[in-house]
N, C-alpha and C positions, 0 to 999 in steps of 0.2 A: 493730310500728311504730304510733305513735299517729296517729290521724286527727282533724284539727280541722275541724269543719264550721261554716262561717259563710256565711250567704246571700250570693249574688252581688248586688252593687249597681252599677248602671250610673251612673257619675259623669261621663262625658263621651263624646261621639261626634264623630268627624270623618268627613266624607262626601266621596267622590270619585265622579263619574259618568263612565262611559266610553262613548263612541260616542253613537248617537242613539236607541237602543232602550231606554233606561232601566236598563241594567246598573248595579249599585251595589256598590262595594267599601267597606265601612264599617269604620272603626277604632273599636273599642269599648274604652273604658278602664273598669276595674272595680276593686272592692276585694274581696279574698277572703282569709280567714284573716289579716286585718290588713295585707295587702300590696297594693300597687297592681299590678294585672295588666292585660293587654290581649289582644285577639285581633282578627283581621280576619274579617269576614263578607262573603261574596259572595252577592248576590241576583240571579238571572238575570232577564232581561226577560220570560221566559215565566211567572214566578211571579205569580199574581193573588190568592192567598189563598183561593181557592174549593176548590182540590184539595189534599189532603194530599200532601206531596212528601218524598222522601228527604233525609237530611242526611249529609254526609261530613265527618269531621274529618281534617285533613292536617297531620302534625306534623313540624317541622323537626329537623335533627340537632343534636348537642351543640355549644354555642357559637354556634348560629345564631339567626336571627330568623324571624318569620312571613313577612316580606318575602323573605328568602332562600329559603324554601320555595316561595313563589309563583314566584320566578324559576326554581327548580329544577323545580317540578311545577305548572305553571299549568293547572289543570283547568277554568277558566272556560268555554272553548269546549264542553266536555262538558256542563256545567251548563246552558248556553244551549239546547242541543238536547234534553237528557234531562230538564230541569226539576227540578233539585235544588239545595239550598243547600250551600255549602262554608264551613267554619270553619277558619281557619289560626290556631291559638293561639300565644301567645308564652310560652316557658319563663321561669323565674325565676332570677336569678343565684345561683350556688352559692358560698357563702363558703369552702367547703373545696376549691374548685377555681378559685381566682383570680377569683371572681364570673362564671364562664362560665355562659351561659344553658343550664341542664340540666334535663331533665324528672325525672331521678332523681339526687338529690344524694348526694355521697360521705359515707360514715360518718366520724364519728358525726353522725347527724341523725335528726330525727323528721319531716322534711319529706315531704309526700305530695301529689302533684298529681292523683291520681285524683279526689278530691272536687272539685277545681277544674273538671275536665272535666265531671263530673256536674252541677255548678252551671251551666256554660255550656249543657249539654243542657237542663236544666230551664228556663233562660231562653229558649232557642229554642222549646221546646214552648209556653211561655206567650205568646210574642210572635208566633209564626208558625204556620202550619198544617203541622206536621211529621208525617209518617207515622212514628209511634213504633216500628213494627215494621221499619222500614228505615233504621236508623242504622248507619253504617259508619265504620271507622277505618283509617288508613294512615299510614305514617311512614318516614322515612329515618334510618339509622344509630341514634343514641340515640333518635330518634323512633320507629324501628322497634322498639326494645327496649321503649319505653313502649307501643307498640301491643299487644305481648303482655301487658303489665300490664293494659291495659284489657280485652282479650279474656278474661283470667282473672278479674279482680276486679270488672269492671263488665259482666260477660257478660249479665246479665239485661236489659240495655238496649241491647246491641249485636248486630247480626245477623251481620256478617262483617268480616274485616279482612285487610290486606296489610302485611307488613313487608319493606322493601327494605334490603339491605346490613346485616343483623343476624340473629344467632341469639338464642335465648331464654336468659336468665340462670337460673342454678340457683335463686336466691331467688324468681324469678317462678314457676318450676315448683313450688316448695315451697308456694306459697300459691295455686296455680291451682285454681279451683273453678267451671268452666263449668256452666251449668244447662240448656243446650239444644244441639241440633246446631249446630255453629259452623263455617262454611266459612272456611278460612284459605288464604292464598297467600303464598309466600315467593319472593323474588328475591335470589340471593346468588352472589357471585363466588368461585371456588375459590382465587384468589390475592389475596383481600382481606386487606391487612395489618392492618386495624383490627378488622373483624368476621371472625374466623378461621373458615373453613369447617369445620374439624375440631374446633372448640371450643377452650376455654381451660382448661388444667389446670395447676396450680402446686403443687408439693410434695404431689402426690397428691390435691389438692382441685379439683373441677370447678367453675369459676366460670361458664362459658358452655357450653351443650350443643353438641355437634356438630350439623351440619345433619341427619345421619342420625337421631340420637337425638331431635331436635326433631320431625322428620317423623313418627317412630314414635309420639311422644306424641299428636299431633293425629289421626293416622290411627286409632290405637287408641281414643282417646276417641270419635271419630265413628263407629267401627265400619265403616270403609270396607273395600273390597276389600284383601286383604293385600298384593297385588303391584301396582305401578303400571303404567300404560301409558306407555311411554317413546317419545317422538318427537323427531326432530331438527328444530329450527327452521331454515328456510333461512338460509344465511350470506349475507345480502343486502349486507353491508358487510364485505368482506374486509380492509379496512385498519384495522379497530378492534382487531385482535389477539386476538379472542375469538370463541367460538361458543356456541350455546345449545342445551341439551336441556330438554325439558319432561317432567316427571313428574306423572302424573295418577292419584290414588287416588280412585276413584268409588264410587257406590252406598252411601254412608254413611247413617246414620239421617237421616230427613228429606230423603233424596236429596242430601245435601251431598257436596262433593268437597274434597279437599286437593290443592293444586297447588304444585309447586316448580319454579321456573325456575333451572336450574343454569348459571351463566355460566362456561364453561370458560375458564381463563386471565383471567377478569374480576377487576377490582379493586373498590374502594369506589365502585361505579358507581350512577348513576341512569340505567338504559338509556333511550336515546332523547334524553337531554339531554347526557350525557357518558359516556365509557366505551363499553360495548357499544351498538351501533346497529342490531342485528338485530331487537330488539323495542323497543316504546315502553312504558315502565312506566306512564305515565298511561292509555294505552289498555287495557293489560292489567288494571290495577286496576279501572277502571270496568266493563269487560266482565265481570270476575269477580264483584265484590261485588253488582252490580245484579241478579244472578239470584236473590238470597236475601232472605228476611226472617227474623225470629227463630224461625220454625218450620222453616226449612230452605229448600230450593229452592221458589220461589214456586209453581210449577205441580206440585209433588209431591203424589201422592194421599195421602201420610202427613201432609202439612202442614195443620194445622188453621187456620192463619192465612190463609184464602182472602181475596183482595182484590178489591174492586170487582165483587162478584157474578159472579165468573168462571164459576160453575156454569151461567150462562145460555148458555154457548157450549160446543159439542162440536166438536172438530177431529179429523180422521182422514184418512189415516194420519199419525201423529206419532211418529217423524220422517217427513218427506215428501221426495220427490224432485221431483215435478212438480205434480200436481193435489192441492190441499188442499181437502178437503170440509168444509163447516161445517153445523151444525144448531143453530139458535137457538131457545130456548124463548121463546114470546111472539111478537107480531107486530112485524116490523121492515120498514121501507121507507126505508132510510137508507144512509149511506156507510160502507164498510169501508176501514180504513186499516191498513197494515203498517209497523211501525217496526223499525229495527235496534237494537242494544244501546246505541248512542250517542244514541238518541232521534230519529234522523233519519227522516223519512218516506220510505219506499222504494216503496210502491205505494198506490194508492187506486182504489176502484171503488164502484159502488152495487149494492144487491141489491133485487129486487122482492119477495122472499119470504124465509122463514126457513130455507130450505135451498138449497144450491148448492155451487159450487166456484170456486176461483181458481187460476190457473196461476202457481206460484211458481218455475218453472224458471230464471227470469232472476236470482234471488237467489243470492248467494254462500253457501257453507255457513256455518252459524252459527245463533244463537238469535235469534228474531224475536218481535215482539208483534203479535197479531191484535186489532184494536180495532174495536168497533162501538158507537155510542152511548157510554154510560158504563161498558161492560163490556169486558174484554180477557182474552186468554189467550195464553200463550207456546207457540211451536212450534219445532221444530228442522228446519232445512233441511239435507238431506244433500248 
């Protein structure tokens, strides 16, 4: 496939401001590879340009629009609390598919949208204070298929990704060349008539991997535990006609995990918006990807990409049930804050010295961030 690289040029911007706190959803019109392109950029009110923040790409399905994906997966509330930027790109019409807006055009074609995304990323890094080690991708249906493309072919710039309602195409597998431990999550319905759970095979040729084969590729690559931990997600909505099982392959290189949500009897769903309502895809996506940078799990001892001088903080025991002890290198007399994975402040207190403990028994089980001054470290509440 021929790749044409032409610099991204901003030729027009439309701006909408929501609420009273400075949230901005910007429509950016660009020229790339000789074509007029566009994407929507969300800047949360918490962004001040002083701190490097994560960036999340969210891709719409085939034939859709960037606005369709916002309607399907509006992650702006997460960005408001966790302080990250969101890009909702717009696909280009495919002349071989009735000019449907497709990320991956039908053959015969030399069209390739991976350089377009790379150009957007470069523009974001140039214009905003982006944490280049924490760039994430997710997408729905054909946008999920394109997510695999990016995880495979732009892997050196992407930390983690989530594909909803899609398995990986064989042509993507054939050119997949990841370069670092890569956390991946999939959400897929067993009765999806469009993205078939068991894969697509025609005349003996496999066009799309089965969910099992796709899972095996990523778990093998990441060197995770060979067998998953399987748990039943509570069936909180018995009227949606489906149930959910969670498969977790852990302990991969860089402490990465591979997670698969199996939506039993689920269709071409975006859980939490339509179809299955036992999980919320937006919540699961951010909870998952936000744990990782390009080195793997952010707090993993193997991860060389330590952030914000986290070595200043020692936490134990970790995981913790009740009393979390801290030991801070240097002199501190300042405020301690604890945030959940959505970036919401859950606890705060002050410390008169560089040693002590806080009672975290009131927190629900999950991953949290202990922050003091400009340093932070993650811990697990059991």
